[in-house]
C-alpha positions in Angstrom: 72.1 165.8 240.0 70.4 163.1 237.9 68.3 163.8 234.9 65.0 163.0 236.7 65.8 165.2 239.8 67.0 168.0 237.4 63.8 167.9 235.5 61.7 167.8 238.7 63.5 170.7 240.4 63.6 172.9 237.3 60.6 175.0 238.4 62.6 175.9 241.5 65.5 177.3 239.6 64.3 180.9 239.6 63.7 180.7 243.4 67.3 179.4 243.9 68.5 182.3 241.7 66.7 184.9 243.7 67.9 183.4 247.0 71.5 183.5 245.7 71.2 187.1 244.7 69.6 188.1 248.0 72.4 186.3 249.8 75.1 188.1 247.8 73.4 191.5 248.5 73.3 190.8 252.2 76.9 189.8 252.3 78.0 193.0 250.4 75.9 195.1 252.7 77.4 193.5 255.8 80.9 194.0 254.5 80.2 197.6 253.8 78.5 198.2 257.1 81.5 196.8 259.0 84.3 198.1 256.8 86.5 200.3 259.0 87.4 202.7 256.2 83.7 203.3 255.5 83.0 203.8 259.2 85.8 206.3 259.5 84.5 208.2 256.4 81.1 208.3 258.0 82.7 209.6 261.2 84.5 212.4 259.2 81.3 213.3 257.4 79.4 213.4 260.7 82.1 215.7 262.2 81.8 218.0 259.2 78.0 218.2 259.6 78.4 219.0 263.3 81.0 221.7 262.7 78.8 223.2 260.0 76.0 223.5 262.6 73.7 221.0 260.9 73.6 218.8 264.0 73.1 219.6 267.6 75.4 218.1 270.2 73.0 215.4 271.3 72.4 214.1 267.8 76.1 214.2 267.0 77.1 212.3 270.2 74.4 209.7 269.6 75.5 209.1 266.0 79.1 209.2 266.9 78.7 206.5 269.6 76.8 204.2 267.1 79.6 204.5 264.6 82.3 203.9 267.2 80.4 200.9 268.4 80.4 199.5 264.9 84.1 200.4 264.5 85.3 198.8 267.7 82.7 196.0 267.8 81.2 196.9 271.1 
C-alpha cells in the first residue's frame, strides 16, 4: 500500500478492525457449534435434564434430534 492510499484509507481502519473481529467471532462460534465433543456434551446434559424430569418426552426428542442432526451433518 502506497503512502497516498494509506493516508486516504486511514479513516476506514476502525471499520476494517471491527469487520475482522466480527469474522473471528463468527468463525469461533461456528467451530464450537459443530465441534463433536461439544455436541456430545450437550447431548449428555440434555439426557440428564430428561432423566431428572425437567423435560417432557416431546421436548427431549426434538432437542435430541437437532443435536444429532448437527453431529452427523444431516
